[in-house]
C-alpha positions as CSV (number, residue, x, y, z in Angstrom):
1,M,25.6,5.9,0.3
2,R,26.0,6.5,4.0
3,E,23.2,8.1,5.9
4,P,25.1,11.4,6.7
5,T,26.0,11.8,3.0
6,F,22.4,11.1,2.0
7,L,21.1,13.6,4.5
8,T,23.7,16.3,3.5
9,L,22.6,16.0,-0.1
10,A,18.9,16.1,1.0
11,A,19.6,19.2,3.0
12,L,21.1,20.9,0.0
13,A,18.2,19.9,-2.3
14,G,16.6,23.2,-1.0
15,P,18.2,26.6,-1.2
16,P,22.0,27.0,-0.8
17,L,23.2,26.6,2.8
18,H,26.4,27.4,4.7
19,G,28.1,24.7,6.8
20,Y,26.2,25.4,10.0
21,G,23.0,25.6,8.1
22,V,23.7,22.1,6.6
23,M,24.4,20.8,10.2
24,R,21.1,22.2,11.4
25,Q,19.1,20.9,8.4
26,V,20.6,17.4,8.8
27,A,19.6,17.3,12.4
28,I,16.1,18.5,11.5
29,L,15.7,16.0,8.6
30,S,16.8,13.1,10.8
31,K,14.7,14.3,13.8
32,G,17.9,14.6,15.8
33,R,19.2,11.1,15.1
34,V,22.1,12.4,13.0
35,K,24.2,15.3,14.4
36,L,27.3,16.1,12.3
37,S,30.4,17.5,14.0
38,A,32.1,20.4,12.2
39,G,35.1,18.3,11.3
40,T,33.0,15.5,9.8
41,L,30.8,18.0,8.0
42,Y,33.6,20.0,6.4
43,A,35.5,16.9,5.3
44,A,32.2,15.6,3.7
45,L,31.6,19.0,2.0
46,D,35.1,19.0,0.6
47,R,34.6,15.4,-0.6
48,L,31.2,16.0,-2.1
49,T,32.5,19.1,-3.9
50,A,35.5,17.1,-5.3
51,E,33.0,14.4,-6.5
52,G,30.9,17.1,-8.2
53,L,27.8,16.3,-6.2
54,I,27.7,19.8,-4.6
55,A,29.2,23.1,-5.6
56,I,30.1,26.3,-3.8
57,D,27.3,28.7,-4.6
58,R,28.8,31.8,-3.1
59,E,31.0,33.2,-0.3
60,E,30.2,36.0,2.2
61,T,32.2,37.5,4.9
62,V,30.5,37.5,8.3
63,D,32.3,38.9,11.3
64,G,35.5,38.9,9.4
65,R,35.2,35.2,8.5
66,A,34.4,33.7,5.1
67,R,31.1,31.8,5.0
68,R,30.7,29.4,2.1
69,Y,27.3,28.5,0.8
70,Y,26.8,25.1,-0.9
71,R,24.2,23.9,-3.4
72,L,23.3,20.6,-5.0
73,T,24.5,20.0,-8.5
74,E,22.7,18.2,-11.3
75,Q,25.0,15.2,-10.6
76,G,24.2,15.4,-6.9
77,G,20.5,15.6,-7.6
78,A,20.8,12.5,-9.8
79,A,22.7,10.6,-7.0
80,L,20.1,11.6,-4.4
81,R,17.3,10.4,-6.6
82,Q,19.0,7.1,-7.3
83,E,19.7,6.5,-3.6
84,T,16.1,7.5,-2.7
85,A,14.9,4.9,-5.2
86,R,17.2,2.2,-3.7
87,L,16.0,3.0,-0.2
88,R,12.4,2.9,-1.3
89,S,12.9,-0.4,-2.9
90,N,14.6,-1.9,0.1
91,A,11.8,-0.5,2.4
92,E,9.1,-2.0,0.2
93,I,10.8,-5.4,0.4
94,A,10.9,-5.2,4.2
95,V,7.3,-4.0,4.4
96,N,6.1,-6.9,2.2
97,R,8.1,-9.4,4.2
98,L,6.8,-8.1,7.5
99,A,3.2,-8.2,6.3
100,G,3.4,-11.9,6.3
101,W,5.6,-12.3,9.4
102,T,4.0,-14.2,12.3
103,S,4.2,-13.0,15.8
104,R,6.5,-16.0,16.7
105,P,10.1,-14.7,16.6
106,G,12.3,-16.3,14.1
107,L,9.5,-17.5,11.9
108,L,8.8,-16.2,8.4
109,P,6.2,-17.5,6.1
110,S,7.4,-19.8,3.4
């Protein structure tokens, strides 16, 4: 799973959000490292909806424009949990390897 997808699902693990809310939440969760453009975000929301990972929660009209709110589905929650476990496992491997790493670049303990 790519990082923007992971962060989008993580953003929607809270209350339902509209597109701009997802963009803001992803920026907050990533501490500003990941900033989704509107085009990228809405393509991702459409894809994640088609895959059943998120669903449209409701629509409102604000200033004459439709605003869709999205929520995480059970399938999306399962995918987020699975990816979180994979990332944790990989991080643990790196932490363990680095614990034995010497300060001389290129050398790892045998």
